[in-house]
KEPAVO-550877 format. One line per field, with one value per residue (C-alpha): z, x, y; residue number from 1; chain; residue in one letter. Coordinates in nm, 4 decimals. Layout:
<nodes>
w [Z ...]
u [X ...]
v [Y ...]
seq [NUM ...]
mol [A ...]
type [A ...]
</nodes>
This chain:
<nodes>
w [5.3600 5.5862 5.5132 5.7864 5.9884 5.9327 6.2144 6.0425 5.7103 5.8762 6.0366 5.7075 5.4909 5.7422 5.7064 5.3229 5.1830 4.8136 4.6731 4.3781 4.0996 3.8444 3.7753 3.8946 3.8284 4.0996 3.9870 4.2664 4.3479 4.7244 4.8462 5.1545 4.9310 4.6974 4.9882 5.1425 4.8161 4.7509 5.0921 5.0628 4.7146 4.7550 5.0633 4.8366 4.5835 4.3309 4.1685 4.2195 4.0173 4.1077 3.9633 4.1099 3.7885 3.4548 3.2176 3.4338 3.4582 3.0794 3.0308 3.2760 3.1188 2.7671 2.8818 3.1373 3.0103 3.3501 3.3988 3.5807 3.6543 3.9624 3.8901 4.1024 3.9177 4.0773 4.0044 3.9089 3.5413 3.3665 3.5609 3.5609 3.2724 3.0429 3.1484 3.0453 2.7081 2.6347 2.7294 2.4983 2.2044 2.2276 2.0894 2.3439 2.6390 2.4941 2.6440 2.9979 3.2547 3.4574 3.7976 3.8810 4.2423 4.2955 4.5648 4.3106 4.3511 4.0639 3.8154 3.5292 3.6490 3.6772 3.3272 3.1909 3.3374 3.1785 2.8436 2.8474 2.9020 3.2766 3.3746 3.7381 3.9980 4.3742 4.5834 4.8440 5.1249 5.0145 5.2143 5.1806 5.1478 4.8708 4.6895 4.7021 4.5774 4.2889 4.1997 4.2113 3.9785 3.7359 3.7314 3.6815 3.3924 3.2402 3.2680 3.1130 2.8269 2.7666 2.7541 2.5193 2.2954 2.2854 2.2067 1.9371 1.7799 1.7819 1.6307 1.3733 1.2733 1.2580 1.0454 0.8178 0.7674 0.7210 0.4657 0.2739 0.2687 0.1614 -0.1168 -0.2473 -0.2704 -0.4473 -0.7064 -0.9308 -1.2049 -1.5442 -1.7392 -2.1159 -2.3442 -2.7164 -2.6713 -2.3847 -2.1513 -1.7797 -1.5655 -1.1892 -0.9279 -0.5663 -0.2557 0.1048 0.3601 0.6295 0.6153 0.5412 0.3289 0.2674 -0.1137 -0.3107 -0.6815 -0.9243 -1.2897 -1.3536 -1.6800 -1.7624 -2.0252 -2.3894 -2.3570 -2.1119 -1.8279 -1.5062 -1.3521 -1.0249 -0.7686 -0.4177 -0.1151 0.2356 0.4744 0.7430 0.7897 0.9694 1.0382 1.0212 0.6693 0.5562 0.6781 0.5155 0.1843 0.1863 0.2619 -0.0174 -0.2687 -0.1750 -0.1948 -0.5192 -0.6908 -0.6056 -0.6964 -1.0239 -1.1486 -1.0270 -1.1542 -1.4391 -1.7028 -1.5182 -1.5144 -1.2592 -1.0781 -0.9889 -0.8678 -0.6531 -0.5014 -0.3965 -0.2503 -0.0648 0.1046 0.2091 0.3537 0.5353 0.6958 0.7810 0.8871 1.1794 1.2050 1.0249 1.0156 0.7572 0.3957 0.0587 -0.2469 -0.5671 -0.9423 -1.1478 -1.5248 -1.7432 -2.0909 -2.3708 -2.6663 -2.8927 -2.8408 -2.7892 -2.4911 -2.1191 -1.8799 -1.5581 -1.2070 -0.9735 -0.6036 -0.4487 -0.6010 -0.7766 -1.1496 -1.3754 -1.6340 -1.9953 -2.2661 -2.6111 -2.9226 -3.0418 -2.7150 -2.5668 -2.2215 -2.1859 -1.8153 -1.8027 -1.9359 -1.5872 -1.4196 -1.5653 -1.3230 -0.9936 -0.6411 -0.2728 -0.1439 -0.0942 0.2569 0.3288 0.6374 0.5121 0.2507 0.0615 0.0626 -0.3185 -0.3993 -0.7532 -1.0870 -1.4525 -1.4773 -1.2563 -1.4974 -1.7585 -2.0944 -2.3278 -2.6424 -2.6690 -2.9708 -2.9448 -2.8916 -2.5783 -2.2075 -1.8871 -1.5447 -1.2292 -0.8993 -0.5292 -0.3615 -0.2182 -0.5505 -0.5771 -0.2100 -0.2099 -0.1202 -0.2667 -0.0209 -0.0720 -0.1578 0.0170 -0.3014 -0.3608 -0.6619 -0.8022 -1.0520 -1.2014 -1.2256 -1.5648 -1.7190 -1.6101 -1.7159 -2.0611 -2.0926 -1.9706 -2.2140 -2.5132 -2.4651 -2.5838 -2.4595 -2.0989 -2.0777 -1.7147 -1.7375 -1.3775 -1.2246 -1.4547 -1.3446 -0.9760 -1.0557 -1.2406 -0.9644 -0.6986 -0.9095 -0.9195 -0.5379 -0.4402 -0.1263 -0.1879 0.1583 0.3557 0.2199 0.0219 -0.3494 -0.6279 -0.9974 -1.2686 -1.6272 -1.8988 -2.2523 -2.5068 -2.8019 -3.1524 -3.3815 -3.6503 -3.4174 -3.3682 -3.6635 -3.5588 -3.3247 -3.3299 -3.1341 -3.2247 -3.1982 -3.0172 -3.3355 -3.4337 -3.7957 -3.6892 -3.4676 -3.7637 -3.9852 -3.7166 -3.6703 -4.0448 -4.0481 -3.7572 -3.9461 -4.2548 -4.0499 -3.8605 -4.1803 -4.3300 -4.0290 -4.1088 -3.8726 -4.0036 -4.1492 -3.8751 -3.5968 -3.7864 -3.7965 -3.4183 -3.3808 -3.5919 -3.3810 -3.0612 -3.1717 -3.2843 -2.9615 -2.7279 -2.9313 -2.9567 -2.5840 -2.5206 -2.7640 -2.6298 -2.2625 -2.1754 -2.0321 -2.2643 -2.3909 -2.7591 -2.8376 -2.6471 -2.7991 -2.6913 -2.7665 -2.9325 -2.9925 -3.1693 -3.1653 -3.3319 -3.2144 -3.3723 -3.3399 -3.0495 -3.1037 -2.8209 -2.8114 -2.5706 -2.5297 -2.3028 -2.2341 -1.9847 -1.9468 -1.6256 -1.3928 -1.4582 -1.1928 -1.2637 -0.9898 -1.1130 -1.4772 -1.4325 -1.1661 -1.2240 -1.4038 -1.7686 -1.7690 -2.0569 -1.9221 -1.8846 -2.2121 -2.3887 -2.3393 -2.2724 -2.1344 -2.4834 -2.5814 -2.2549 -2.3156 -2.6711 -2.5770 -2.2926 -2.5281 -2.8150 -2.6116 -2.4541 -2.1860 -2.0980 -1.8285 -1.7112 -1.4931 -1.3548 -1.3538 -1.1947 -1.4322 -1.7120 -1.7949 -1.9569 -2.1372 -2.2407 -2.4572 -2.5911 -2.8818 -2.9810 -3.3375 -3.3454 -2.9878 -2.8775 -2.6350]
u [-1.8239 -2.0103 -1.9069 -1.7344 -1.9442 -1.9201 -1.6684 -1.4357 -1.4725 -1.3871 -1.0764 -0.9742 -1.0136 -0.8329 -0.5270 -0.5332 -0.3172 -0.4055 -0.6588 -0.8586 -1.0495 -1.2771 -1.6132 -1.6394 -1.9177 -1.9622 -2.1465 -2.2486 -2.5762 -2.5181 -2.6411 -2.4090 -2.1056 -2.2156 -2.2779 -1.9403 -1.7538 -1.9478 -1.8556 -1.4951 -1.4421 -1.6479 -1.4422 -1.1374 -1.2981 -1.4535 -1.7954 -1.9572 -2.2366 -2.3724 -2.5838 -2.7109 -2.7005 -2.5200 -2.7906 -2.8476 -2.4739 -2.4377 -2.7021 -2.5242 -2.1846 -2.3096 -2.4722 -2.2190 -1.8930 -1.7171 -1.3408 -1.3277 -1.5597 -1.5459 -1.7494 -1.8288 -1.7686 -2.0490 -2.3873 -2.7207 -2.8120 -2.5262 -2.2082 -1.8972 -1.7357 -2.0369 -2.0524 -1.6877 -1.7500 -2.0418 -1.8326 -1.5484 -1.7872 -1.9110 -1.6722 -1.7922 -1.6841 -1.4145 -1.1315 -1.2741 -1.0455 -1.2134 -1.1175 -1.2851 -1.3772 -1.3889 -1.3995 -1.2700 -0.9083 -0.8564 -0.5978 -0.8310 -1.0956 -0.8380 -0.7082 -1.0641 -1.1057 -0.7837 -0.8716 -1.2044 -1.0299 -1.0028 -0.6896 -0.6761 -0.8541 -0.9074 -0.9881 -1.2643 -1.2415 -1.0364 -0.8244 -0.9558 -0.6066 -0.5228 -0.8476 -0.7895 -0.4333 -0.5410 -0.8245 -0.5806 -0.3383 -0.6194 -0.7477 -0.3963 -0.3384 -0.6740 -0.5901 -0.2481 -0.4008 -0.6641 -0.3975 -0.1906 -0.4935 -0.5633 -0.1970 -0.1888 -0.5061 -0.3597 -0.0322 -0.2242 -0.4314 -0.1182 0.0643 -0.2366 -0.2446 0.1334 0.1046 -0.1628 0.0559 0.3599 0.1673 0.0658 0.4380 0.5181 0.2435 0.2082 0.0554 0.2056 0.4303 0.4305 0.6772 0.7398 1.0084 0.8931 0.6112 0.6612 0.4364 0.4741 0.3654 0.4254 0.3360 0.4447 0.4615 0.3420 0.1332 0.4560 0.7472 1.1160 1.1130 1.1491 1.1126 1.0290 1.0208 1.1256 1.0899 1.3935 1.4669 1.5223 1.3016 1.5302 1.3926 1.5416 1.4110 1.5291 1.4339 1.5785 1.5443 1.6245 1.7714 1.5391 1.1637 0.9203 0.8786 1.2446 1.3094 0.9769 1.0795 1.4225 1.2664 1.0525 1.3609 1.5467 1.2724 1.2685 1.6475 1.6601 1.4149 1.6325 1.9626 1.8343 1.7287 2.0574 2.3077 2.1292 2.3605 2.6581 2.5086 2.3745 2.7082 2.7103 2.3493 2.4282 2.7306 2.5065 2.2530 2.5256 2.6328 2.2727 2.2257 2.5606 2.5066 2.1362 2.1057 2.3431 2.2973 2.5215 2.2380 2.0465 2.1514 1.9832 2.0576 1.9644 1.9559 1.9270 1.9043 1.8834 1.7330 1.8588 1.6163 1.8709 2.1452 1.8884 2.0751 2.0401 2.3137 2.2935 2.4410 2.3997 2.4592 2.4541 2.1134 2.0004 2.0827 1.7850 1.6515 1.6987 1.4973 1.6209 1.4093 1.5011 1.3582 1.6971 1.8088 2.1192 2.1275 2.5014 2.5660 2.4947 2.7679 3.0414 2.9932 2.8388 2.9338 2.8369 2.4860 2.3783 2.4651 2.7003 2.8914 3.2425 3.4704 3.4521 3.1430 3.1748 3.2493 3.1055 3.2516 3.1539 3.3723 3.1172 2.8315 2.6916 2.5606 2.3422 2.1489 1.7726 1.7128 1.3351 1.0934 1.2825 1.2062 1.3848 1.2749 1.3845 1.2869 1.3645 1.4865 1.1419 1.0752 1.3918 1.3836 1.0143 0.9892 0.7700 0.4955 0.5579 0.9253 1.0762 1.2709 1.3557 1.1998 1.5259 1.5759 1.2285 1.2146 1.3778 1.2095 0.8606 0.9247 1.0340 0.7031 0.4946 0.6401 0.5550 0.1813 0.0898 -0.2685 -0.1490 -0.0380 0.0818 0.3723 0.4793 0.1450 0.1182 0.4647 0.3696 0.0400 0.2101 0.4676 0.1960 -0.0049 0.3023 0.3043 0.5570 0.4705 0.5186 0.4044 0.7287 0.8984 0.8241 0.7998 0.8468 0.8602 0.9082 0.8685 1.0043 0.8822 1.1105 0.8792 0.9417 0.9167 0.7664 0.4747 0.3911 0.1577 0.0234 0.1820 0.0862 -0.0247 -0.3873 -0.5190 -0.8464 -1.0528 -1.3156 -1.1946 -0.8393 -0.9843 -1.1796 -0.8706 -0.6700 -0.9439 -0.9465 -0.5649 -0.5773 -0.8179 -0.5962 -0.2796 -0.4061 -0.5425 -0.1934 -0.0678 -0.3047 -0.5884 -0.9346 -1.1595 -1.4196 -1.1649 -1.0107 -1.3551 -1.3778 -1.0348 -1.1538 -1.4708 -1.2660 -1.0330 -1.3306 -1.5277 -1.2335 -1.1090 -1.4548 -1.5022 -1.1760 -1.2661 -1.6171 -1.5910 -1.2193 -1.1882 -0.8987 -0.8345 -0.8880 -0.5157 -0.4599 -0.3954 -0.3720 -0.1095 -0.2046 -0.0082 -0.1455 0.0509 -0.0133 0.1601 0.0286 -0.3487 -0.3412 -0.4120 -0.3142 -0.4192 -0.2749 -0.4181 -0.2743 -0.4230 -0.3921 -0.7628 -0.9641 -0.9406 -1.1994 -1.4419 -1.3585 -1.5776 -1.8796 -1.8067 -1.7436 -2.0014 -2.3076 -2.6165 -2.6181 -2.9587 -3.1020 -2.9781 -2.6227 -2.6324 -2.7307 -2.3797 -2.0533 -2.2181 -2.2962 -1.9285 -1.8312 -2.0741 -1.9440 -1.5747 -1.6352 -1.8258 -1.5756 -1.2536 -1.1237 -0.9587 -0.9635 -0.7555 -0.7835 -0.5296 -0.4656 -0.0886 -0.0060 -0.1760 -0.2441 -0.5211 -0.4156 -0.6326 -0.4979 -0.7179 -0.6671 -0.8613 -0.7797 -0.8583 -1.0855 -1.2136 -1.5248 -1.4849]
v [-2.1420 -1.8936 -1.5359 -1.3329 -1.0897 -0.7118 -0.6756 -0.9254 -0.7393 -0.4093 -0.5596 -0.7229 -0.4126 -0.1946 -0.4165 -0.4062 -0.1312 -0.1673 0.0799 -0.0538 0.1135 -0.0473 -0.2068 -0.5669 -0.8170 -1.0842 -1.3979 -1.6382 -1.8158 -1.7646 -1.4227 -1.4075 -1.4594 -1.1810 -0.9415 -1.0220 -0.9637 -0.6418 -0.4950 -0.6114 -0.4639 -0.1463 -0.0669 -0.0587 0.1801 -0.0604 -0.0370 -0.3778 -0.5393 -0.8826 -1.1613 -1.4897 -1.6964 -1.7208 -1.5849 -1.2750 -1.2193 -1.2424 -0.9738 -0.7436 -0.8148 -0.7355 -0.4102 -0.2791 -0.4382 -0.4612 -0.4421 -0.7761 -1.0688 -1.2957 -1.6078 -1.9102 -2.2356 -2.4402 -2.2843 -2.4429 -2.4301 -2.2473 -2.3185 -2.1010 -2.2903 -2.2387 -1.8742 -1.8243 -1.9874 -1.7511 -1.4477 -1.5472 -1.5984 -1.2378 -0.9680 -0.7101 -0.9265 -1.1506 -0.9437 -0.9039 -1.0744 -1.3497 -1.4883 -1.8184 -1.8796 -2.2556 -2.5192 -2.7698 -2.8659 -3.1083 -2.9893 -3.0882 -2.8391 -2.5618 -2.6407 -2.6230 -2.2757 -2.1507 -2.3094 -2.1224 -1.7900 -1.7408 -1.5508 -1.6634 -1.8716 -1.8559 -2.1634 -2.1559 -2.0804 -1.7803 -1.5409 -1.1814 -1.0375 -1.2841 -1.2058 -0.8298 -0.8724 -1.0961 -0.8574 -0.5664 -0.7450 -0.8298 -0.4698 -0.3314 -0.5703 -0.4744 -0.1045 -0.1635 -0.3631 -0.0949 0.1759 -0.0385 -0.0925 0.2818 0.3475 0.0807 0.2180 0.5675 0.4488 0.2465 0.5517 0.7679 0.5099 0.4768 0.8539 0.8659 0.5870 0.7756 1.0882 0.8876 0.7105 1.0518 1.1347 0.8075 0.7926 0.4889 0.7044 0.6098 0.8448 0.8979 1.0684 1.0621 0.7942 0.5742 0.4753 0.4051 0.1841 0.1418 -0.1114 -0.0028 -0.2032 -0.1538 -0.4365 -0.1911 0.1250 0.3119 0.1930 0.2513 0.2442 0.5684 0.6413 0.9189 1.0183 1.3776 1.5672 1.7800 2.0468 1.9466 1.6393 1.4599 1.2479 1.1105 0.7881 0.6397 0.3772 0.3498 0.1247 0.2510 -0.0063 -0.1464 -0.1398 0.0877 0.4561 0.5655 0.4230 0.5708 0.9172 0.8792 0.7702 1.0861 1.2966 1.1183 1.1961 1.5661 1.5893 1.3899 1.6254 1.9241 1.7595 1.6143 1.9570 2.1086 1.8499 1.6672 1.8149 1.6681 1.3196 1.0713 1.0261 1.3983 1.3756 1.0720 1.2484 1.5362 1.2942 1.1093 1.4323 1.5044 1.1564 1.1524 1.4939 1.4680 1.1028 1.0580 0.6829 0.4312 0.1751 0.3779 0.4153 0.3646 0.1590 0.3424 0.3008 0.6205 0.6660 0.9783 0.9459 1.1731 1.1767 1.3455 1.0876 0.8092 0.6745 0.6058 0.7193 0.5153 0.5036 0.2062 0.2707 -0.0755 -0.1540 -0.4757 -0.4611 -0.3831 -0.6269 -0.5118 -0.6884 -0.5868 -0.5494 -0.8997 -1.0398 -1.1274 -1.0185 -0.8021 -0.7177 -0.7912 -0.4392 -0.2994 -0.5035 -0.2825 0.0064 0.1098 0.2067 0.1915 0.2764 0.6375 0.7561 0.4668 0.5894 0.5138 0.6632 0.9893 1.2098 1.2172 0.8529 0.8374 0.9452 0.9309 0.6191 0.4396 0.5174 0.2793 0.4032 0.1992 0.2837 0.3274 0.1044 0.1232 -0.1663 -0.2711 -0.2850 -0.1875 -0.3143 -0.1301 -0.2915 -0.3230 -0.6399 -0.7085 -0.8816 -1.0877 -1.1901 -1.2860 -1.6541 -1.9241 -2.0234 -2.3954 -2.4438 -2.1400 -2.0606 -1.6943 -1.5241 -1.3841 -1.6624 -1.6166 -1.2382 -1.1791 -1.4841 -1.3771 -1.0166 -1.1398 -1.3230 -1.0286 -0.7733 -0.9925 -0.9281 -0.5748 -0.6184 -0.5661 -0.2014 -0.2112 -0.4539 -0.3789 -0.4744 -0.7743 -0.8889 -0.8872 -1.0589 -1.3447 -1.3952 -1.4055 -1.6504 -1.8735 -1.8789 -1.6109 -1.4121 -1.0372 -0.9240 -0.9665 -0.6521 -0.3371 -0.4131 -0.1592 -0.2462 0.0181 -0.0997 0.1304 0.0526 0.2181 0.2651 0.1415 0.4479 0.2257 0.1470 0.5161 0.5761 0.9186 1.1713 1.5361 1.8385 1.9147 2.2693 2.3344 2.3265 2.0722 2.0629 1.9753 1.7018 1.5646 1.5637 1.3839 1.1221 1.0502 1.0276 0.7805 0.5543 0.5456 0.4911 0.1855 0.0268 0.0577 -0.1425 -0.4303 -0.3377 -0.4292 -0.1591 -0.2128 -0.1608 0.1330 0.2948 0.2564 0.4184 0.7119 0.7402 0.7257 1.0072 1.2115 1.1698 1.2305 1.5264 1.6832 1.6426 1.8294 2.1075 2.1613 2.0660 2.0436 2.3930 2.4819 2.8321 2.9189 2.9030 2.5776 2.2351 1.8722 1.6072 1.2803 0.9615 0.6530 0.3265 -0.0085 -0.3249 -0.6427 -0.6280 -0.3795 -0.0081 0.2267 0.5906 0.8497 1.2014 1.4664 1.8103 2.0943 2.1612 2.1685 1.8719 1.6034 1.4906 1.1283 0.9836 1.1769 1.0989 0.7288 0.6403 0.8542 0.7331 0.8448 1.0137 1.2164 1.5479 1.4221 1.2300 1.5491 1.6886 1.5089 1.1950 1.0598 1.0775 0.9098 0.6245 0.5765 0.5761 0.3314 0.1013 0.0855 0.0478 -0.2694 -0.0598 0.3092 0.4806 0.8398 1.0214 1.3673 1.4336 1.7700 2.0196 1.7719 1.5268 1.2021 0.9463 0.6059 0.3815 0.0293 -0.1224 -0.4804 -0.5772 -0.8802 -0.8353 -0.6513 -0.3590]
seq [1 2 3 4 5 6 7 8 9 10 11 12 13 14 15 16 17 18 19 20 21 22 23 24 25 26 27 28 29 30 31 32 33 34 35 36 37 38 39 40 41 42 43 44 45 46 47 48 49 50 51 52 53 54 55 56 57 58 59 60 61 62 63 64 65 66 67 68 69 70 71 72 73 74 75 76 77 78 79 80 81 82 83 84 85 86 87 88 89 90 91 92 93 94 95 96 97 98 99 100 101 102 103 104 105 106 107 108 109 110 111 112 113 114 115 116 117 118 119 120 121 122 123 124 125 126 127 128 129 130 131 132 133 134 135 136 137 138 139 140 141 142 143 144 145 146 147 148 149 150 151 152 153 154 155 156 157 158 159 160 161 162 163 164 165 166 167 168 169 170 171 172 173 174 175 176 177 178 179 180 181 182 183 184 185 186 187 188 189 190 191 192 193 194 195 196 197 198 199 200 201 202 203 204 205 206 207 208 209 210 211 212 213 214 215 216 217 218 219 220 221 222 223 224 225 226 227 228 229 230 231 232 233 234 235 236 237 238 239 240 241 242 243 244 245 246 247 248 249 250 251 252 253 254 255 256 257 258 259 260 261 262 263 264 265 266 267 268 269 270 271 272 273 274 275 276 277 278 279 280 281 282 283 284 285 286 287 288 289 290 291 292 293 294 295 296 297 298 299 300 301 302 303 304 305 306 307 308 309 310 311 312 313 314 315 316 317 318 319 320 321 322 323 324 325 326 327 328 329 330 331 332 333 334 335 336 337 338 339 340 341 342 343 344 345 346 347 348 349 350 351 352 353 354 355 356 357 358 359 360 361 362 363 364 365 366 367 368 369 370 371 372 373 374 375 376 377 378 379 380 381 382 383 384 385 386 387 388 389 390 391 392 393 394 395 396 397 398 399 400 401 402 403 404 405 406 407 408 409 410 411 412 413 414 415 416 417 418 419 420 421 422 423 424 425 426 427 428 429 430 431 432 433 434 435 436 437 438 439 440 441 442 443 444 445 446 447 448 449 450 451 452 453 454 455 456 457 458 459 460 461 462 463 464 465 466 467 468 469 470 471 472 473 474 475 476 477 478 479 480 481 482 483 484 485 486 487 488 489 490 491 492 493 494 495 496 497 498 499 500 501 502 503 504 505 506 507 508 509 510 511 512 513 514 515 516 517 518 519 520 521 522 523 524 525 526 527 528 529 530 531 532 533 534 535 536 537 538 539 540 541 542 543 544 545]
mol [A A A A A A A A A A A A A A A A A A A A A A A A A A A A A A A A A A A A A A A A A A A A A A A A A A A A A A A A A A A A A A A A A A A A A A A A A A A A A A A A A A A A A A A A A A A A A A A A A A A A A A A A A A A A A A A A A A A A A A A A A A A A A A A A A A A A A A A A A A A A A A A A A A A A A A A A A A A A A A A A A A A A A A A A A A A A A A A A A A A A A A A A A A A A A A A A A A A A A A A A A A A A A A A A A A A A A A A A A A A A A A A A A A A A A A A A A A A A A A A A A A A A A A A A A A A A A A A A A A A A A A A A A A A A A A A A A A A A A A A A A A A A A A A A A A A A A A A A A A A A A A A A A A A A A A A A A A A A A A A A A A A A A A A A A A A A A A A A A A A A A A A A A A A A A A A A A A A A A A A A A A A A A A A A A A A A A A A A A A A A A A A A A A A A A A A A A A A A A A A A A A A A A A A A A A A A A A A A A A A A A A A A A A A A A A A A A A A A A A A A A A A A A A A A A A A A A A A A A A A A A A A A A A A A A A A A A A A A A A A A A A A A A A A A A A A A A A A A A A A A A A A A A A A A A A A A A A A A A A A A A A A A A A A A A A A A A A A A A A A A A A A A A]
type [X X X X X X X X X X X X X X X X X X X X X X X X X X X X X X X X X X X X X X X X X X X X X X X X X X X X X X X X X X X X X X X X X X X X X X X X X X X X X X X X X X X X X X X X X X X X X X X X X X X X X X X X X X X X X X X X X X X X X X X X X X X X X X X X X X X X X X X X X X X X X X X X X X X X X X X X X X X X X X X X X X X X X X X X X X X X X X X X X X X X X X X X X X X X X X X X X X X X X X X X X X X X X X X X X X X X X X X X X X X X X X X X X X X X X X X X X X X X X X X X X X X X X X X X X X X X X X X X X X X X X X X X X X X X X X X X X X X X X X X X X X X X X X X X X X X X X X X X X X X X X X X X X X X X X X X X X X X X X X X X X X X X X X X X X X X X X X X X X X X X X X X X X X X X X X X X X X X X X X X X X X X X X X X X X X X X X X X X X X X X X X X X X X X X X X X X X X X X X X X X X X X X X X X X X X X X X X X X X X X X X X X X X X X X X X X X X X X X X X X X X X X X X X X X X X X X X X X X X X X X X X X X X X X X X X X X X X X X X X X X X X X X X X X X X X X X X X X X X X X X X X X X X X X X X X X X X X X X X X X X X X X X X X X X X X X X X X X X X X X X X X X X X]
</nodes>
């Protein structure tokens, strides 16, 4: 088709009302066609690049990344179809819109162009007004997509940051007390999640543990879960002596008055442990019942079905709907386990059968708690369920495993003054105590060495004051020895301590003790919890570290 003369172009562009903006690459082996398209598009405000063959056009596209490409289908060598395929294989150009200019009219040729990624086509000979309109639509769509991509990237970065902040609020760091050990597994299905949980130490050795699940998914439930945690911390300290029902009433008032949307509420299970009475006092607000594994290995979760109430913030009824009559109390008999969780676990579906996980949860948890070599029962629980084929990614999943310790398994528990002689005495006591529990003399000697090295490190390098002390607990269950140390010394540089090369200079001080403790333990965990350092070590009799 011979291109119009300049007078025709001038008349055509004067009639076009659409102003364009963008960089366009014109690919055509005919020079008159390229010149015509350049004049037509530049007159409407576009920047125009051109190429007379496919390879040259690819080089320009990779370097300049235009906003739109007009490509002739029939060209010698690399035709328009091959050119499209090369563009789509390159990440830099895979999203550039392409309009194919073709004299072919067969539907098969048009289908091929669309299959290779073209967004539109124009038949030759084309009408200038139609071409400008189609180019304008393509450029507008490209601009809209670019703005959407920028917005999505910004939202993604913001959600990622919000998720990091939220995860810092909901830490999965374990908690230890003289009566129980708590392990947590926490996973969100998005960057932010609607689950909330906490473990709060109270006066007189009491502790409050709760888990909650805000209705819905996304940013709003995540914000509400953060609000719930802040409010719960305040109300737990204020009303703990009155019991969990009083705390939940206070939380219900906060939720009802601050969240003016009936679609948002939170299920919650809360329990307060009293070490003097050796009992748990619990309140269930519409939450899934926990799993209780007693010391004889039997499950007794039915105890939680005797009480409970509506979710926190439920928009109907009294602002103070809970009473002590709704609470459930059960004894801490020691050597038993309590699993708190959100419904992301029970509603997780099997990838093959589609079956929900609820029927397997208590059975798998019963199996997991029987193995003392796995300290984090919550993480182990999720791992086993995933290995069985259950998909945990569809919803937020929180599992909190509470191990109520058997007093007979605690062979040493004491506060050790910052004095090397007291450390030595404690190390010797630990060796004798584990031998009395049937641990071999070789493993007992390693336990003594472990206590000595960790204690010496705290005395000499822990940053404690002269009058300070650290807390030590040594447990033996079967052939597993577990040692917990807690101190209020300076914060460790864990990354430096665990990852640096142990050269002579470093080995001359605390590095030698670090190398020894890492070598003789089967597992060692180190945490910073508020102002305290916590070390948790496992040595298994009969297994090398």
